[in-house]
C-alpha positions in Angstrom: -49.3 -57.7 -46.8 -50.7 -54.3 -47.3 -50.5 -53.7 -43.7 -46.9 -54.6 -43.5 -45.9 -52.3 -46.4 -47.8 -49.5 -44.6 -45.8 -50.2 -41.3 -42.5 -50.2 -43.3 -43.4 -46.9 -44.9 -44.3 -45.4 -41.7 -41.1 -46.6 -40.1 -39.2 -45.1 -43.0 -40.8 -41.7 -42.6 -40.2 -41.6 -38.9 -36.5 -42.4 -39.6 -36.2 -39.7 -42.2 -37.3 -37.0 -39.7 -35.4 -38.5 -36.8 -32.0 -38.7 -38.4 -31.7 -35.0 -39.2 -32.8 -34.1 -35.8 -30.3 -36.2 -34.3 -27.6 -34.8 -36.5 -28.4 -31.2 -35.5 -28.5 -32.0 -31.7 -25.9 -29.6 -30.0 -22.7 -31.2 -28.9 -22.6 -31.3 -25.0 -20.3 -28.6 -23.6 -18.3 -29.3 -20.5 -19.2 -27.4 -17.4 -17.1 -24.3 -16.8 -14.2 -25.3 -14.4 -13.5 -22.3 -12.1 -10.3 -23.9 -10.9 -8.9 -24.6 -14.5 -9.9 -21.3 -15.8 -8.1 -19.6 -12.8 -5.1 -21.6 -13.4 -5.1 -20.7 -17.1 -4.7 -17.1 -16.0 -2.1 -17.6 -13.2 -0.1 -19.7 -15.6 0.5 -16.7 -17.9 3.0 -15.4 -15.3 6.0 -17.7 -15.3 9.8 -17.8 -15.0 11.8 -14.6 -14.6 8.6 -12.4 -14.6 7.0 -14.3 -11.7 10.4 -14.4 -9.8 10.8 -10.6 -10.2 7.2 -9.9 -9.0 7.7 -12.1 -6.0 11.0 -10.5 -5.1 9.7 -7.0 -5.4 6.6 -7.7 -3.2 8.3 -9.9 -0.5 10.9 -7.2 -0.3 8.2 -4.8 0.7 7.5 -7.0 3.8 11.0 -6.0 5.1 10.5 -2.5 4.1 7.6 -2.2 6.5 9.9 -3.3 9.4 12.9 -1.3 8.3 10.8 1.7 7.5 9.6 1.6 11.0 12.9 1.1 12.6 14.5 4.0 10.6 11.7 6.3 11.9 12.3 5.1 15.4 16.0 5.6 15.2 15.9 9.0 13.7 13.5 10.1 16.3 15.6 8.5 19.0 18.7 10.4 17.6 16.5 13.6 17.7 16.0 13.1 21.4 19.3 11.8 22.1 21.1 14.9 20.9 18.5 17.2 22.3 17.4 18.5 18.8 13.7 18.8 19.7 14.6 20.9 22.9 16.6 23.2 20.7 13.7 23.6 18.3 11.5 24.4 21.1 14.1 26.9 22.5 14.2 28.5 19.2 10.5 28.9 19.1 10.5 30.4 22.6 13.0 33.0 21.5 10.7 34.0 18.7 7.2 33.6 20.1 5.7 34.1 23.7 2.4 32.2 22.7 2.5 28.5 23.3 1.1 28.0 20.0 3.7 29.8 18.1 6.4 27.8 20.0 4.6 24.7 18.9 4.5 25.8 15.4 8.1 26.5 15.2 9.1 23.2 16.8 6.9 21.1 14.4 8.2 23.1 11.5 11.8 22.5 12.4 11.2 18.8 13.3 9.4 18.1 10.0 12.2 19.7 8.1 15.1 18.0 9.8 13.3 14.6 9.8 12.9 14.9 6.1 16.5 15.7 5.5 17.7 12.9 7.8 15.4 10.3 6.3 16.2 11.3 2.7 18.8 8.5 2.0 16.3 6.0 3.0 13.6 7.7 0.9 15.8 7.8 -2.1 16.4 4.1 -1.9 12.8 3.0 -1.2 11.1 5.6 -3.4 13.5 6.0 -6.5 16.4 3.4 -6.6 14.4 0.4 -5.8 11.6 1.3 -8.1 14.0 1.9 -10.9 15.6 -1.4 -10.2 12.4 -3.2 -10.8 11.4 -1.2 -13.7 8.4 0.5 -12.2 9.9 4.0 -12.1 9.6 6.3 -15.1 10.9 9.4 -13.7 14.5 10.9 -13.7 16.0 11.5 -10.4 15.5 15.3 -10.8 11.7 14.9 -11.6 11.4 12.5 -8.6 13.2 15.0 -6.3 10.9 17.8 -7.6 7.8 15.7 -6.4 9.6 15.0 -2.9 10.2 18.8 -2.6 6.4 19.4 -3.3 5.5 16.8 -0.6 7.9 18.5 1.9 6.2 22.0 1.2 2.8 20.6 1.8 4.1 18.7 4.9 5.6 22.0 6.2 2.2 23.7 6.0 0.0 21.0 7.3 2.0 19.0 9.7 2.6 22.1 12.1 -1.2 22.8 12.1 -2.0 19.4 13.1 0.7 19.3 15.8 -0.4 22.8 17.1 -4.0 21.4 17.4 -2.9 18.2 19.2 -0.7 20.1 21.8 -3.5 22.6 22.3 -5.8 19.9 23.5 -3.0 18.2 25.6 -2.6 21.6 27.4 -6.2 22.2 27.8 -7.2 18.7 29.1 -4.0 16.8 30.2 -6.1 13.7 31.4 -8.4 13.3 28.5 -6.7 15.1 25.8 -6.6 11.8 23.6 -10.4 12.2 23.3 -10.2 15.7 21.8 -7.2 14.6 19.9 -9.1 12.1 18.1 -11.6 14.7 17.0 -8.6 16.8 15.7 -7.4 13.9 13.6 -11.0 13.4 12.4 -11.3 17.0 11.2 -8.0 17.0 9.4 -8.6 13.7 7.8 -12.0 14.9 6.5 -10.6 18.1 5.3 -7.7 16.3 3.5 -10.3 14.1 1.8 -12.2 17.0 0.5 -9.3 19.2 -0.7 -6.9 16.6 -1.9 -8.5 15.9 -5.4 -8.8 19.5 -6.2 -5.8 21.3 -4.6 -3.1 18.7 -3.8 -3.3 16.1 -6.5 -2.9 18.5 -9.4 0.4 19.6 -7.9 1.8 16.3 -9.0 0.0 15.5 -12.1 -1.8 17.1 -14.9 -5.6 16.5 -14.9 -7.8 16.9 -18.0 -11.2 15.8 -19.1 -11.0 12.3 -20.6 -11.5 12.7 -24.2 -14.6 11.3 -26.2 -13.8 7.6 -26.6 -15.3 4.2 -26.1 -13.8 4.2 -22.7 -15.4 7.4 -21.6 -18.7 6.1 -23.0 -18.5 2.8 -21.2 -17.5 4.8 -17.9 -20.4 7.2 -18.1 -22.8 4.4 -18.7 -21.6 2.5 -15.6 -21.6 5.8 -13.5 -25.3 6.6 -14.5 -26.3 3.1 -13.8 -24.9 3.2 -10.3 -26.0 7.0 -9.6 -22.4 8.3 -9.5 -21.9 11.9 -10.7 -20.2 11.7 -14.0 -20.3 15.2 -15.3 -16.4 15.3 -15.1 -14.1 12.4 -15.7 -10.4 13.1 -15.6 -7.5 11.7 -17.1 -4.2 12.2 -15.3 -0.7 11.6 -16.5 0.7 9.0 -14.0 3.0 7.8 -16.7 5.4 10.6 -16.0 6.0 8.8 -12.6 5.2 5.1 -12.9 4.0 2.1 -15.0 1.2 1.3 -12.6 -2.4 1.3 -13.8 -5.1 2.8 -11.5 -8.3 4.7 -11.2 -10.2 6.4 -8.4 -13.4 8.0 -7.3 -11.9 10.5 -4.8 -13.2 13.4 -2.7 -16.2 14.0 -0.5 -19.4 16.0 -1.1 -18.8 18.6 -3.8 -15.2 17.4 -4.8 -16.1 13.9 -5.8 -14.8 13.0 -9.1 -13.8 10.0 -11.3 -10.2 9.9 -12.4 -8.3 7.3 -14.4 -4.6 7.3 -15.2 -3.2 7.2 -18.6 -1.4 3.9 -18.0 -4.9 2.3 -17.6 -6.1 3.7 -20.9 -2.8 2.9 -22.9 -2.0 -0.4 -21.3 -5.3 -2.3 -21.0 -8.3 -3.3 -23.2 -11.7 -1.7 -22.8 -13.1 -4.8 -20.7 -10.0 -4.3 -18.4 -10.6 -0.6 -18.1 -14.3 -0.9 -17.3 -13.5 -3.7 -14.7 -11.1 -1.4 -12.9 -13.3 1.6 -12.9 -16.2 -0.5 -11.8 -14.2 -1.5 -8.8 -13.4 2.1 -8.0 -17.1 3.0 -8.3 -17.8 0.2 -5.8 -15.7 2.2 -3.2 -18.1 5.2 -3.8 -21.4 3.3 -3.8 -20.5 1.3 -0.7 -19.4 4.2 1.2 -15.8 3.0 1.7 -14.5 6.4 2.1 -16.7 7.3 5.0 -16.4 3.9 6.6 -12.6 3.9 6.1 -12.5 7.3 7.7 -14.4 5.8 10.7 -12.0 3.0 11.1 -9.0 5.2 10.9 -10.5 7.5 13.5 -11.0 4.6 15.8 -7.6 3.4 15.4 -6.3 6.8 16.0 -8.3 7.0 19.2 -6.7 3.7 20.5 -3.3 4.9 19.5 -3.7 8.2 21.2 -5.0 6.6 24.4 -2.0 4.4 24.6 0.2 7.4 23.9 -1.4 9.3 26.7 -0.6 6.3 29.1 3.0 5.5 27.9 4.5 8.9 26.9 4.3 10.6 30.4 6.1 7.7 31.9 8.9 7.8 29.3 9.2 11.6 29.8 9.4 11.3 33.6 12.2 8.8 33.2 14.2 10.3 30.4 12.8 13.7 29.9 15.6 15.5 31.8 18.2 13.9 29.7 16.3 14.7 26.4 15.6 18.3 27.5 11.7 17.5 27.6 9.8 19.0 30.3 6.4 17.2 30.0 4.0 15.8 27.5 2.6 19.4 26.8 6.2 20.4 25.7 6.4 20.4 22.1 9.9 19.1 22.4 8.0 15.7 23.2 7.0 15.2 19.6 9.7 12.7 18.8 8.4 10.7 21.8 4.8 10.6 20.3 6.2 9.8 16.8 8.3 6.8 18.2 5.2 5.4 19.9 3.0 5.8 17.0 5.6 4.2 14.6 5.5 1.2 17.0 1.8 1.0 17.0 1.7 1.4 13.2 4.0 -1.4 12.8 2.0 -3.8 15.3 -1.3 -2.8 13.7 -0.2 -3.5 10.1 -2.2 -6.8 9.8 -5.3 -5.0 11.3 -5.1 -2.0 8.9 -4.3 -4.4 6.0 -7.3 -6.6 6.9 -9.7 -3.6 7.1 -8.5 -2.2 3.8 -8.4 -5.7 2.0 -12.0 -6.4 3.1 -13.3 -3.0 1.7 -11.2 -3.9 -1.6 -12.8 -7.4 -1.9 -16.3 -5.8 -1.6 -15.4 -3.3 -4.3 -14.1 -6.2 -6.4 -17.5 -7.8 -6.1 -19.4 -4.7 -6.9 -17.0 -4.1 -10.0 -17.8 -7.4 -11.4 -21.6 -6.8 -11.2 -21.2 -3.2 -12.5 -18.9 -4.0 -15.6 -19.8 -7.6 -16.1 -16.4 -8.3 -17.5 -15.0 -11.2 -15.6 -12.2 -11.8 -18.0 -11.3 -8.3 -18.2 -11.2 -8.1 -14.3 -8.8 -11.2 -14.4 -6.6 -9.7 -16.9 -6.3 -6.5 -14.8 -5.5 -8.5 -11.8 -2.7 -10.1 -13.8 -1.5 -6.8 -14.8 -1.1 -5.8 -11.3 1.4 -8.8 -10.8 4.1 -6.4 -12.0 4.3 -5.3 -8.4 2.2 -7.5 -6.5 2.9 -11.3 -5.7 0.4 -13.1 -7.6 -0.2 -16.3 -5.4 0.9 -15.9 -1.7 0.0 -18.3 1.2 -3.3 -17.6 3.1 -1.2 -16.3 6.2 0.9 -14.1 4.0 -2.0 -12.6 2.3 -3.7 -11.9 5.7 -0.8 -10.1 7.2 0.9 -8.4 4.3 -1.7 -7.7 1.7 -3.9 -4.5 1.7 -5.6 -5.9 -1.4 -6.7 -9.3 -2.4 -4.0 -11.2 -4.2 -4.0 -11.6 -7.8 -4.9 -15.4 -7.4 -7.9 -14.5 -5.1 -9.1 -11.9 -7.7 -8.9 -14.0 -10.7 -10.6 -16.9 -8.9 -13.4 -14.5 -7.9 -13.9 -13.3 -11.3 -14.0 -16.8 -12.7 -16.6 -17.8 -10.0 -18.6 -14.8 -11.0 -18.5 -15.9 -14.8 -19.6 -19.5 -13.8 -22.6 -18.1 -11.8 -23.6 -15.3 -14.1 -22.5 -16.0 -17.7 -24.8 -18.5 -19.6 -22.8 -21.2 -21.2 -19.6 -19.7 -19.9 -16.4 -20.7 -22.0 -12.9 -20.7 -20.8 -10.6 -18.4 -22.6 -6.9 -18.5 -23.4 -5.4 -15.5 -21.8 -2.3 -13.9 -23.5 1.1 -14.5 -21.8 2.2 -11.9 -19.5 4.8 -9.6 -21.4 6.4 -6.6 -19.7 5.4 -3.3 -21.4 3.3 -5.2 -24.0 0.3 -3.5 -25.6 -3.1 -4.4 -24.3 -3.7 -8.1 -25.0 -6.7 -10.1 -26.3 -8.3 -13.1 -25.1 -9.6 -16.0 -27.3 -11.9 -18.9 -26.5 -10.1 -22.1 -25.4 -10.5 -25.1 -27.5 -11.2 -27.1 -24.4 
């Protein structure tokens, strides 16, 4: 009997400890579902907003074609009416040196091409942007920026053309090799001087004030050995609604710049994610690699020009007033061939750029560790980028990963790197709304 009572007491004691333990056991959490989390973000863009985004970006596909055709038709008209030959003749009346003749020809060609192309530029650069609510400038302000761009072109384009025609005259058979070197030199110089001397002509650059955003950017820069003595804020909002940041320049001109739209229209996690992406371009050497790819493409293009242009000039040169390839009046011929090759090479150049952007996305996720911030930023970009294209569409027309690709990448990173990851409920996409907040999902 005593033994039975002892056994009952022991069982009761065990139960007394066991019941609270069972009561305090954690409720099982469902595994983080990447597909469901991605869909939660993509579903925030619906109805008219998604239709508008799709229409804007898909319209851009046609602009690639029509832009090339407009360029070809204008150059064709310049040849047809003998304008380039007249430009050369004017140069020969002013200069005896061939370099001077080339300079005058290129200067007049650049100016006249700009004027003839202006209606197309007004539509694509101002009217269409206004229609889709992306342009903040008045027409006068926009025209002022175009005038600045023209002034820069009138300085730089004749110099490049002079150098190209100098190597054509010096080495008629192998000029495309030396011409590739000329392109490489000018690209490198442009990358070095653009942040310091050109970009400030269009926007005001100031030090980013002390703020949580600056503190976060400095921390990320130091962690990745990126110079962060100067972090610039520029007033992109005077022109556009688009958010962006960049690590630009080469060598001594390297700098981090963020536009005011990014600061004003996004949360701190979004800002960190975007800047982390841009830091990825710097750390991964994308500026140098991109320069190399462009130089290789330039070499291929110039080689084709060196083979095709002489044949065209031999057949039509007398009617155009073009003597030979070394004649600067042949400049529209080169421009037509380069426009055609640029159009054909669009999928190639887009794939090169998109691959680098994807690598920078991965770096940015690791640097900022803000997968939901990255997803929110990707959704912000849907104002002007179709969020969910078909695979072929993305391969051909996208120079950045699509929003859907980026959101899924961020959710996959979250699953792989965030312990006990929880799906969140992102805010709906509302045009011009202040920075949103995300809350844990009840799921």
